[in-house]
N, C-alpha and C positions, 0 to 999 in steps of 0.2 A: 504494500500500500504506500510506503514511503517513496519508492521509485516512481510510482504513478503520479504522486502529487508534484514531483519535481518537474514534470513535463508541462504543468499548467503555466499559463502566461501570468506574469506579474508586471505591474506598472507602479510608478511613484508619481504622486500628484498632490495637489493642495485642495483641501475641503473648501467648497464654495457655498454649501448650504447644509444645514443640519436641522431643518424645520420639521422633517418627517420623523415618525417614530421608527427607530431601529434602521434608519436609512440615511445615508449622506450622499451628496453629489460631489464627486472628485473631478477636478479639472487636470487633465494630463497633457503636458506640453511636449511636442516632438519637433525635431528639425528635419525638414524634407527638402530635397533639392528641386528647384524649379526646372521643369523639363526643357524649356527653351533657353532660359537665361543662366541656368546653372548656379544661381544664387540660393543659399540656404534660407528657407522661409520657415518661420515659427508657426506651427499648427497646434490648436488647442481642441481637445475633444473631452466631453463631459461624460462620466460614467456614474450610474447609480450603484452604490455599494452597500452591502449589509453591515451594519454596526450593531452587533448583538447587545452590547451593554450601554449604548448611547454615550460612549466616552469621547468621541471626536467632536471638536467644535470648529467653527469657521476659522480658517487660517492655518490649521494643523497640516503638517506634511506627513502623508500616510503612504503605506505600501498596500496595494490591493492585489488580490489573486482571483483568477477566473474560477468559477464554480458552476454548479448546475443551476438552471433557471429557478430563481426564488419567487419571481413575480413576472408581470408582463415585460418590464424593462430592466429588472435587476438580475444581473448575471455575475456580479463581482462581490467579494467580501473583503472587509478590512482585516489585514493580517497583523499590522503593527502601526503604532504612531511613531514616526521617526523623529519628528520635532514638534513640540507643542507651540501654539501661537501665544504671544504675550497676552496677559490678561489686563486689559486697560481699565476695567471696572475697579480693580483693587489699587490702582495707582493713585497717589495723593494728588488732589487738585491744587493748582497754583493760585 
């Protein structure tokens, strides 16, 4: 079973929305080469990912892994939170 899971696709992206229950929207950025001009262009794609414990918040850098379809649009799950976003609510006001 471990070898099987290693074949699954993984992506790293930033959480852009956490308003749904147990679901986050993750924006994954990739660089692709323009077919004619050969310049590298930044492309962003958004994936809905399963967040079992509602731990992710907007701005977190997360790793997601492909999984079986969990709903109509959700085919990814959050594996780990790589970097937490700073919490601006707890910062003292000037």
